[in-house]
N, CA, C and O atoms as CSV, one atom per row, in Angstrom:
chain,resi,resn,atom,element,x,y,z
A,1,MET,N,N,-54.313,-25.635,2.275
A,1,MET,CA,C,-54.094,-24.517,1.372
A,1,MET,C,C,-52.626,-24.103,1.380
A,1,MET,O,O,-52.037,-23.926,0.314
A,2,ALA,N,N,-52.025,-23.946,2.551
A,2,ALA,CA,C,-50.608,-23.601,2.594
A,2,ALA,C,C,-49.797,-24.785,2.087
A,2,ALA,O,O,-50.213,-25.937,2.205
A,3,THR,N,N,-48.653,-24.487,1.529
A,3,THR,CA,C,-47.775,-25.535,1.049
A,3,THR,C,C,-46.502,-25.496,1.870
A,3,THR,O,O,-46.331,-24.634,2.733
A,4,ASP,N,N,-45.608,-26.439,1.594
A,4,ASP,CA,C,-44.358,-26.481,2.341
A,4,ASP,C,C,-43.540,-25.213,2.167
A,4,ASP,O,O,-42.783,-24.831,3.059
A,5,ASP,N,N,-43.687,-24.565,1.031
A,5,ASP,CA,C,-42.856,-23.397,0.771
A,5,ASP,C,C,-43.605,-22.066,0.879
A,5,ASP,O,O,-43.012,-21.011,0.656
A,6,ARG,N,N,-44.884,-22.100,1.213
A,6,ARG,CA,C,-45.642,-20.848,1.362
A,6,ARG,C,C,-46.569,-20.936,2.571
A,6,ARG,O,O,-47.006,-22.018,2.963
A,7,VAL,N,N,-46.857,-19.776,3.151
A,7,VAL,CA,C,-47.691,-19.674,4.339
A,7,VAL,C,C,-48.980,-18.950,3.963
A,7,VAL,O,O,-48.951,-17.986,3.198
A,8,LEU,N,N,-50.111,-19.410,4.499
A,8,LEU,CA,C,-51.383,-18.717,4.302
A,8,LEU,C,C,-51.459,-17.571,5.311
A,8,LEU,O,O,-51.278,-17.782,6.510
A,9,VAL,N,N,-51.726,-16.372,4.827
A,9,VAL,CA,C,-51.823,-15.191,5.680
A,9,VAL,C,C,-53.145,-14.500,5.389
A,9,VAL,O,O,-53.464,-14.215,4.234
A,10,THR,N,N,-53.914,-14.230,6.440
A,10,THR,CA,C,-55.175,-13.501,6.310
A,10,THR,C,C,-54.936,-12.053,6.715
A,10,THR,O,O,-54.448,-11.771,7.810
A,11,VAL,N,N,-55.288,-11.140,5.815
A,11,VAL,CA,C,-55.153,-9.704,6.064
A,11,VAL,C,C,-56.548,-9.112,6.127
A,11,VAL,O,O,-57.367,-9.333,5.235
A,12,ILE,N,N,-56.814,-8.363,7.183
A,12,ILE,CA,C,-58.101,-7.685,7.346
A,12,ILE,C,C,-57.853,-6.187,7.250
A,12,ILE,O,O,-57.066,-5.616,8.004
A,13,LEU,N,N,-58.541,-5.572,6.310
A,13,LEU,CA,C,-58.443,-4.125,6.104
A,13,LEU,C,C,-59.792,-3.499,6.441
A,13,LEU,O,O,-60.784,-3.735,5.752
A,14,HIS,N,N,-59.820,-2.706,7.496
A,14,HIS,CA,C,-61.048,-2.033,7.926
A,14,HIS,C,C,-61.065,-0.627,7.343
A,14,HIS,O,O,-60.130,0.150,7.541
A,15,HIS,N,N,-62.145,-0.305,6.617
A,15,HIS,CA,C,-62.259,1.027,6.017
A,15,HIS,C,C,-62.174,2.116,7.074
A,15,HIS,O,O,-62.756,1.992,8.152
A,16,ASP,N,N,-61.450,3.181,6.762
A,16,ASP,CA,C,-61.431,4.363,7.624
A,16,ASP,C,C,-62.814,5.000,7.529
A,16,ASP,O,O,-63.184,5.545,6.488
A,17,GLN,N,N,-63.569,4.930,8.609
A,17,GLN,CA,C,-64.953,5.399,8.605
A,17,GLN,C,C,-65.078,6.927,8.488
A,17,GLN,O,O,-66.175,7.443,8.275
A,18,SER,N,N,-63.962,7.645,8.626
A,18,SER,CA,C,-64.024,9.097,8.458
A,18,SER,C,C,-63.947,9.496,6.983
A,18,SER,O,O,-64.108,10.668,6.643
A,19,MET,N,N,-63.702,8.523,6.115
A,19,MET,CA,C,-63.606,8.779,4.673
A,19,MET,C,C,-64.805,8.155,3.968
A,19,MET,O,O,-65.289,7.097,4.371
A,20,ASN,N,N,-65.286,8.822,2.902
A,20,ASN,CA,C,-66.320,8.189,2.094
A,20,ASN,C,C,-65.646,7.316,1.034
A,20,ASN,O,O,-64.423,7.342,0.892
A,21,MET,N,N,-66.433,6.555,0.301
A,21,MET,CA,C,-65.873,5.605,-0.662
A,21,MET,C,C,-65.042,6.299,-1.732
A,21,MET,O,O,-63.995,5.787,-2.128
A,22,GLU,N,N,-65.492,7.453,-2.202
A,22,GLU,CA,C,-64.729,8.180,-3.216
A,22,GLU,C,C,-63.347,8.557,-2.684
A,22,GLU,O,O,-62.357,8.451,-3.408
A,23,GLU,N,N,-63.270,8.993,-1.430
A,23,GLU,CA,C,-61.983,9.357,-0.837
A,23,GLU,C,C,-61.078,8.128,-0.684
A,23,GLU,O,O,-59.870,8.210,-0.904
A,24,ILE,N,N,-61.665,7.006,-0.311
A,24,ILE,CA,C,-60.879,5.773,-0.179
A,24,ILE,C,C,-60.350,5.348,-1.544
A,24,ILE,O,O,-59.182,4.977,-1.665
A,25,LEU,N,N,-61.195,5.397,-2.572
A,25,LEU,CA,C,-60.752,5.032,-3.919
A,25,LEU,C,C,-59.674,5.981,-4.429
A,25,LEU,O,O,-58.724,5.545,-5.080
A,26,ASP,N,N,-59.809,7.274,-4.142
A,26,ASP,CA,C,-58.781,8.249,-4.532
A,26,ASP,C,C,-57.454,7.934,-3.845
A,26,ASP,O,O,-56.395,7.985,-4.472
A,27,TYR,N,N,-57.517,7.609,-2.556
A,27,TYR,CA,C,-56.306,7.263,-1.809
A,27,TYR,C,C,-55.661,6.011,-2.401
A,27,TYR,O,O,-54.446,5.966,-2.598
A,28,ALA,N,N,-56.474,4.999,-2.683
A,28,ALA,CA,C,-55.957,3.756,-3.246
A,28,ALA,C,C,-55.328,3.996,-4.624
A,28,ALA,O,O,-54.318,3.376,-4.959
A,29,LYS,N,N,-55.908,4.874,-5.406
A,29,LYS,CA,C,-55.336,5.185,-6.717
A,29,LYS,C,C,-54.005,5.907,-6.555
A,29,LYS,O,O,-53.041,5.610,-7.262
A,30,LYS,N,N,-53.954,6.853,-5.624
A,30,LYS,CA,C,-52.731,7.625,-5.379
A,30,LYS,C,C,-51.582,6.714,-4.937
A,30,LYS,O,O,-50.445,6.901,-5.371
A,31,THR,N,N,-51.867,5.737,-4.083
A,31,THR,CA,C,-50.815,4.862,-3.572
A,31,THR,C,C,-50.536,3.665,-4.475
A,31,THR,O,O,-49.530,2.980,-4.295
A,32,GLY,N,N,-51.407,3.405,-5.438
A,32,GLY,CA,C,-51.242,2.244,-6.309
A,32,GLY,C,C,-51.688,0.947,-5.654
A,32,GLY,O,O,-51.227,-0.133,-6.026
A,33,PHE,N,N,-52.584,1.052,-4.678
A,33,PHE,CA,C,-53.009,-0.126,-3.925
A,33,PHE,C,C,-53.514,-1.237,-4.836
A,33,PHE,O,O,-53.024,-2.364,-4.758
A,34,TYR,N,N,-54.480,-0.945,-5.696
A,34,TYR,CA,C,-55.042,-1.985,-6.572
A,34,TYR,C,C,-54.075,-2.355,-7.688
A,34,TYR,O,O,-53.943,-3.527,-8.041
A,35,ARG,N,N,-53.411,-1.368,-8.231
A,35,ARG,CA,C,-52.503,-1.591,-9.360
A,35,ARG,C,C,-51.369,-2.554,-8.987
A,35,ARG,O,O,-50.994,-3.405,-9.794
A,36,ASP,N,N,-50.829,-2.428,-7.789
A,36,ASP,CA,C,-49.623,-3.159,-7.409
A,36,ASP,C,C,-49.872,-4.427,-6.592
A,36,ASP,O,O,-48.922,-5.111,-6.211
A,37,LEU,N,N,-51.128,-4.744,-6.323
A,37,LEU,CA,C,-51.440,-5.934,-5.540
A,37,LEU,C,C,-51.454,-7.153,-6.450
A,37,LEU,O,O,-52.046,-7.073,-7.526
A,38,PRO,N,N,-50.860,-8.241,-6.103
A,38,PRO,CA,C,-50.172,-8.560,-4.853
A,38,PRO,C,C,-48.691,-8.187,-4.926
A,38,PRO,O,O,-48.113,-8.131,-6.011
A,39,PRO,N,N,-48.081,-7.934,-3.768
A,39,PRO,CA,C,-46.643,-7.638,-3.768
A,39,PRO,C,C,-45.832,-8.883,-4.143
A,39,PRO,O,O,-46.328,-10.008,-4.085
A,40,GLU,N,N,-44.599,-8.657,-4.520
A,40,GLU,CA,C,-43.713,-9.750,-4.935
A,40,GLU,C,C,-43.623,-10.834,-3.865
A,40,GLU,O,O,-43.485,-10.547,-2.676
A,41,GLY,N,N,-43.705,-12.083,-4.313
A,41,GLY,CA,C,-43.596,-13.217,-3.405
A,41,GLY,C,C,-44.902,-13.616,-2.756
A,41,GLY,O,O,-44.924,-14.466,-1.865
A,42,THR,N,N,-46.014,-12.995,-3.206
A,42,THR,CA,C,-47.324,-13.324,-2.644
A,42,THR,C,C,-48.311,-13.621,-3.762
A,42,THR,O,O,-48.129,-13.204,-4.906
A,43,GLU,N,N,-49.354,-14.349,-3.403
A,43,GLU,CA,C,-50.433,-14.680,-4.337
A,43,GLU,C,C,-51.753,-14.483,-3.607
A,43,GLU,O,O,-51.910,-14.955,-2.481
A,44,VAL,N,N,-52.710,-13.790,-4.234
A,44,VAL,CA,C,-54.039,-13.625,-3.648
A,44,VAL,C,C,-54.807,-14.929,-3.836
A,44,VAL,O,O,-54.951,-15.419,-4.956
A,45,VAL,N,N,-55.299,-15.486,-2.725
A,45,VAL,CA,C,-56.084,-16.717,-2.748
A,45,VAL,C,C,-57.564,-16.380,-2.692
A,45,VAL,O,O,-58.372,-16.993,-3.390
A,46,SER,N,N,-57.921,-15.407,-1.866
A,46,SER,CA,C,-59.316,-15.035,-1.654
A,46,SER,C,C,-59.372,-13.564,-1.282
A,46,SER,O,O,-58.509,-13.056,-0.567
A,47,TRP,N,N,-60.409,-12.883,-1.782
A,47,TRP,CA,C,-60.571,-11.458,-1.463
A,47,TRP,C,C,-62.063,-11.203,-1.377
A,47,TRP,O,O,-62.759,-11.206,-2.392
A,48,VAL,N,N,-62.551,-10.984,-0.176
A,48,VAL,CA,C,-63.980,-10.732,0.016
A,48,VAL,C,C,-64.192,-9.392,0.706
A,48,VAL,O,O,-63.310,-8.867,1.385
A,49,VAL,N,N,-65.383,-8.863,0.509
A,49,VAL,CA,C,-65.804,-7.651,1.198
A,49,VAL,C,C,-66.718,-8.060,2.344
A,49,VAL,O,O,-67.691,-8.786,2.139
A,50,ALA,N,N,-66.412,-7.602,3.532
A,50,ALA,CA,C,-67.313,-7.746,4.671
A,50,ALA,C,C,-68.071,-6.417,4.746
A,50,ALA,O,O,-67.509,-5.390,5.126
A,51,MET,N,N,-69.348,-6.455,4.379
A,51,MET,CA,C,-70.112,-5.215,4.250
A,51,MET,C,C,-70.060,-4.410,5.539
A,51,MET,O,O,-70.195,-4.948,6.638
A,52,SER,N,N,-69.862,-3.122,5.378
A,52,SER,CA,C,-69.729,-2.111,6.427
A,52,SER,C,C,-68.457,-2.273,7.240
A,52,SER,O,O,-68.274,-1.570,8.234
A,53,TYR,N,N,-67.577,-3.177,6.847
A,53,TYR,CA,C,-66.303,-3.352,7.547
A,53,TYR,C,C,-65.121,-3.069,6.634
A,53,TYR,O,O,-64.358,-2.135,6.882
A,54,GLY,N,N,-64.959,-3.861,5.584
A,54,GLY,CA,C,-63.814,-3.706,4.695
A,54,GLY,C,C,-63.483,-5.001,4.003
A,54,GLY,O,O,-64.375,-5.782,3.672
A,55,PHE,N,N,-62.193,-5.237,3.779
A,55,PHE,CA,C,-61.729,-6.394,3.028
A,55,PHE,C,C,-61.144,-7.461,3.944
A,55,PHE,O,O,-60.546,-7.159,4.977
A,56,ILE,N,N,-61.330,-8.707,3.546
A,56,ILE,CA,C,-60.626,-9.845,4.127
A,56,ILE,C,C,-59.926,-10.512,2.947
A,56,ILE,O,O,-60.572,-11.056,2.051
A,57,ILE,N,N,-58.589,-10.460,2.963
A,57,ILE,CA,C,-57.799,-10.971,1.845
A,57,ILE,C,C,-56.884,-12.070,2.367
A,57,ILE,O,O,-56.195,-11.894,3.372
A,58,GLN,N,N,-56.884,-13.199,1.677
A,58,GLN,CA,C,-55.959,-14.271,2.030
A,58,GLN,C,C,-54.887,-14.362,0.956
A,58,GLN,O,O,-55.170,-14.346,-0.242
A,59,PHE,N,N,-53.656,-14.458,1.420
A,59,PHE,CA,C,-52.489,-14.559,0.549
A,59,PHE,C,C,-51.740,-15.851,0.843
A,59,PHE,O,O,-51.705,-16.313,1.984
A,60,LEU,N,N,-51.146,-16.428,-0.188
A,60,LEU,CA,C,-50.096,-17.417,-0.001
A,60,LEU,C,C,-48.796,-16.635,-0.108
A,60,LEU,O,O,-48.562,-15.930,-1.089
A,61,VAL,N,N,-47.953,-16.765,0.912
A,61,VAL,CA,C,-46.761,-15.930,1.011
A,61,VAL,C,C,-45.523,-16.803,1.161
A,61,VAL,O,O,-45.465,-17.689,2.014
A,62,GLU,N,N,-44.541,-16.536,0.320
A,62,GLU,CA,C,-43.243,-17.167,0.513
A,62,GLU,C,C,-42.683,-16.643,1.835
A,62,GLU,O,O,-42.765,-15.441,2.090
A,63,PRO,N,N,-42.119,-17.496,2.678
A,63,PRO,CA,C,-41.640,-17.023,3.984
A,63,PRO,C,C,-40.731,-15.802,3.898
A,63,PRO,O,O,-40.809,-14.914,4.747
A,64,GLY,N,N,-39.885,-15.748,2.899
A,64,GLY,CA,C,-38.996,-14.597,2.744
A,64,GLY,C,C,-39.696,-13.341,2.269
A,64,GLY,O,O,-39.087,-12.271,2.245
A,65,ALA,N,N,-40.969,-13.444,1.888
A,65,ALA,CA,C,-41.713,-12.294,1.369
A,65,ALA,C,C,-42.675,-11.693,2.388
A,65,ALA,O,O,-43.430,-10.781,2.053
A,66,MET,N,N,-42.661,-12.185,3.623
A,66,MET,CA,C,-43.552,-11.609,4.643
A,66,MET,C,C,-43.294,-10.115,4.810
A,66,MET,O,O,-44.231,-9.332,4.959
A,67,ARG,N,N,-42.026,-9.726,4.784
A,67,ARG,CA,C,-41.698,-8.301,4.905
A,67,ARG,C,C,-42.286,-7.511,3.735
A,67,ARG,O,O,-42.768,-6.395,3.925
A,68,ASN,N,N,-42.251,-8.085,2.515
A,68,ASN,CA,C,-42.835,-7.398,1.353
A,68,ASN,C,C,-44.319,-7.126,1.570
A,68,ASN,O,O,-44.809,-6.038,1.267
A,69,LEU,N,N,-45.030,-8.121,2.095
A,69,LEU,CA,C,-46.460,-7.951,2.344
A,69,LEU,C,C,-46.699,-6.872,3.397
A,69,LEU,O,O,-47.563,-6.012,3.226
A,70,ASN,N,N,-45.939,-6.920,4.475
A,70,ASN,CA,C,-46.096,-5.920,5.528
A,70,ASN,C,C,-45.785,-4.515,5.018
A,70,ASN,O,O,-46.552,-3.585,5.264
A,71,ARG,N,N,-44.673,-4.354,4.315
A,71,ARG,CA,C,-44.297,-3.026,3.789
A,71,ARG,C,C,-45.311,-2.538,2.760
A,71,ARG,O,O,-45.593,-1.342,2.688
A,72,TYR,N,N,-45.857,-3.446,1.967
A,72,TYR,CA,C,-46.880,-3.086,0.992
A,72,TYR,C,C,-48.075,-2.457,1.709
A,72,TYR,O,O,-48.538,-1.382,1.327
A,73,MET,N,N,-48.570,-3.129,2.745
A,73,MET,CA,C,-49.734,-2.623,3.476
A,73,MET,C,C,-49.418,-1.297,4.156
A,73,MET,O,O,-50.246,-0.386,4.154
A,74,GLU,N,N,-48.232,-1.181,4.733
A,74,GLU,CA,C,-47.850,0.082,5.375
A,74,GLU,C,C,-47.797,1.226,4.372
A,74,GLU,O,O,-48.221,2.342,4.674
A,75,ALA,N,N,-47.280,0.953,3.184
A,75,ALA,CA,C,-47.091,2.001,2.184
A,75,ALA,C,C,-48.349,2.317,1.383
A,75,ALA,O,O,-48.539,3.456,0.955
A,76,LYS,N,N,-49.206,1.324,1.177
A,76,LYS,CA,C,-50.303,1.524,0.236
A,76,LYS,C,C,-51.704,1.452,0.841
A,76,LYS,O,O,-52.660,1.929,0.229
A,77,ALA,N,N,-51.843,0.865,2.033
A,77,ALA,CA,C,-53.174,0.732,2.641
A,77,ALA,C,C,-53.377,1.690,3.806
A,77,ALA,O,O,-54.454,2.266,3.957
A,78,TRP,N,N,-52.342,1.862,4.634
A,78,TRP,CA,C,-52.500,2.763,5.788
A,78,TRP,C,C,-52.920,4.141,5.303
A,78,TRP,O,O,-52.328,4.690,4.373
A,79,GLY,N,N,-53.915,4.680,5.920
A,79,GLY,CA,C,-54.451,5.977,5.534
A,79,GLY,C,C,-55.885,5.840,5.051
A,79,GLY,O,O,-56.692,6.751,5.236
A,80,ALA,N,N,-56.211,4.708,4.433
A,80,ALA,CA,C,-57.591,4.442,4.017
A,80,ALA,C,C,-58.164,3.256,4.770
A,80,ALA,O,O,-59.382,3.115,4.876
A,81,TRP,N,N,-57.292,2.402,5.295
A,81,TRP,CA,C,-57.708,1.219,6.046
A,81,TRP,C,C,-56.805,1.045,7.262
A,81,TRP,O,O,-55.644,1.451,7.241
A,82,THR,N,N,-57.337,0.444,8.316
A,82,THR,CA,C,-56.476,-0.104,9.352
A,82,THR,C,C,-56.164,-1.527,8.939
A,82,THR,O,O,-56.910,-2.123,8.162
A,83,TYR,N,N,-55.080,-2.079,9.442
A,83,TYR,CA,C,-54.513,-3.309,8.906
A,83,TYR,C,C,-54.260,-4.303,10.022
A,83,TYR,O,O,-53.602,-3.989,11.014
A,84,GLU,N,N,-54.793,-5.510,9.851
A,84,GLU,CA,C,-54.510,-6.623,10.752
A,84,GLU,C,C,-54.023,-7.785,9.901
A,84,GLU,O,O,-54.475,-7.968,8.771
A,85,CYS,N,N,-53.102,-8.568,10.444
A,85,CYS,CA,C,-52.496,-9.653,9.688
A,85,CYS,C,C,-52.387,-10.885,10.576
A,85,CYS,O,O,-51.899,-10.804,11.703
A,86,TYR,N,N,-52.846,-12.029,10.063
A,86,TYR,CA,C,-52.861,-13.261,10.838
A,86,TYR,C,C,-52.351,-14.433,10.019
A,86,TYR,O,O,-52.903,-14.730,8.959
A,87,PRO,N,N,-51.289,-15.117,10.497
A,87,PRO,CA,C,-50.963,-16.394,9.878
A,87,PRO,C,C,-52.171,-17.304,10.102
A,87,PRO,O,O,-52.774,-17.272,11.174
A,88,SER,N,N,-52.523,-18.100,9.118
A,88,SER,CA,C,-53.766,-18.866,9.229
A,88,SER,C,C,-53.640,-20.179,8.468
A,88,SER,O,O,-52.644,-20.425,7.787
A,89,TYR,N,N,-54.663,-21.015,8.594
A,89,TYR,CA,C,-54.688,-22.261,7.845
A,89,TYR,C,C,-56.139,-22.639,7.579
A,89,TYR,O,O,-57.058,-22.182,8.257
A,90,ASP,N,N,-56.317,-23.491,6.567
A,90,ASP,CA,C,-57.643,-23.911,6.146
A,90,ASP,C,C,-58.166,-24.956,7.134
A,90,ASP,O,O,-57.570,-26.024,7.275
A,91,PHE,N,N,-59.260,-24.663,7.810
A,91,PHE,CA,C,-59.819,-25.519,8.857
A,91,PHE,C,C,-60.987,-26.365,8.353
A,91,PHE,O,O,-61.481,-27.223,9.084
A,92,LYS,N,N,-61.433,-26.138,7.123
A,92,LYS,CA,C,-62.649,-26.789,6.629
A,92,LYS,C,C,-62.586,-28.306,6.732
A,92,LYS,O,O,-63.518,-28.913,7.258
A,93,ALA,N,N,-61.524,-28.938,6.250
A,93,ALA,CA,C,-61.424,-30.400,6.293
A,93,ALA,C,C,-61.390,-30.909,7.732
A,93,ALA,O,O,-61.959,-31.961,8.025
A,94,ILE,N,N,-60.747,-30.198,8.611
A,94,ILE,CA,C,-60.685,-30.586,10.024
A,94,ILE,C,C,-62.081,-30.505,10.647
A,94,ILE,O,O,-62.497,-31.409,11.371
A,95,ALA,N,N,-62.792,-29.425,10.363
A,95,ALA,CA,C,-64.144,-29.253,10.900
A,95,ALA,C,C,-65.077,-30.353,10.396
A,95,ALA,O,O,-65.905,-30.860,11.152
A,96,GLU,N,N,-64.946,-30.718,9.139
A,96,GLU,CA,C,-65.781,-31.790,8.577
A,96,GLU,C,C,-65.486,-33.127,9.278
A,96,GLU,O,O,-66.402,-33.898,9.562
A,97,LYS,N,N,-64.213,-33.389,9.549
A,97,LYS,CA,C,-63.843,-34.615,10.241
A,97,LYS,C,C,-64.380,-34.589,11.684
A,97,LYS,O,O,-64.901,-35.596,12.164
A,98,LEU,N,N,-64.259,-33.468,12.361
A,98,LEU,CA,C,-64.787,-33.357,13.723
A,98,LEU,C,C,-66.297,-33.575,13.753
A,98,LEU,O,O,-66.818,-34.243,14.646
A,99,LYS,N,N,-66.991,-33.007,12.772
A,99,LYS,CA,C,-68.440,-33.192,12.710
A,99,LYS,C,C,-68.774,-34.670,12.535
A,99,LYS,O,O,-69.670,-35.183,13.206
A,100,LYS,N,N,-68.069,-35.357,11.645
A,100,LYS,CA,C,-68.304,-36.779,11.406
A,100,LYS,C,C,-67.970,-37.602,12.641
A,100,LYS,O,O,-68.728,-38.497,13.013
A,101,ASP,N,N,-66.842,-37.309,13.277
A,101,ASP,CA,C,-66.389,-38.069,14.448
A,101,ASP,C,C,-67.293,-37.849,15.668
A,101,ASP,O,O,-67.368,-38.716,16.538
A,102,HIS,N,N,-67.972,-36.716,15.742
A,102,HIS,CA,C,-68.786,-36.394,16.917
A,102,HIS,C,C,-70.267,-36.542,16.651
A,102,HIS,O,O,-71.090,-36.080,17.442
A,103,ALA,N,N,-70.616,-37.175,15.556
A,103,ALA,CA,C,-72.035,-37.345,15.212
A,103,ALA,C,C,-72.683,-38.421,16.065
A,103,ALA,O,O,-73.872,-38.697,15.912
C-alpha cells in the first residue's frame, strides 16, 4: 500500500466517553474536522468505525506532511477524541504467503 514517496499511517481516534454523539458532532463541526479532512499532503485510504470505540483511519502521507497530519489532529480532533498514530504497512500478502508456506 505504501509507495516509495508516501508512508502508510494508521490513526486511531477514541471517542471521548464523557460526550454524547451530538456533542462530538458539534465539536467536529466547530473545528472543521470533517470539512478539512484530509490535511494537505495526505490521502485517506480507509476509514472505519470500531463500534463503541471510535475511528480507525489509514492515510497515505508524504514524508514531509507528517507534521501536517499531527497538527491537524491536535487542532481538530483533540477535545472529542484521543489520538494515537502508528506508521504501518499492509500485512495481508505476507500473511497469505506465511499461511501457504506453513500449510
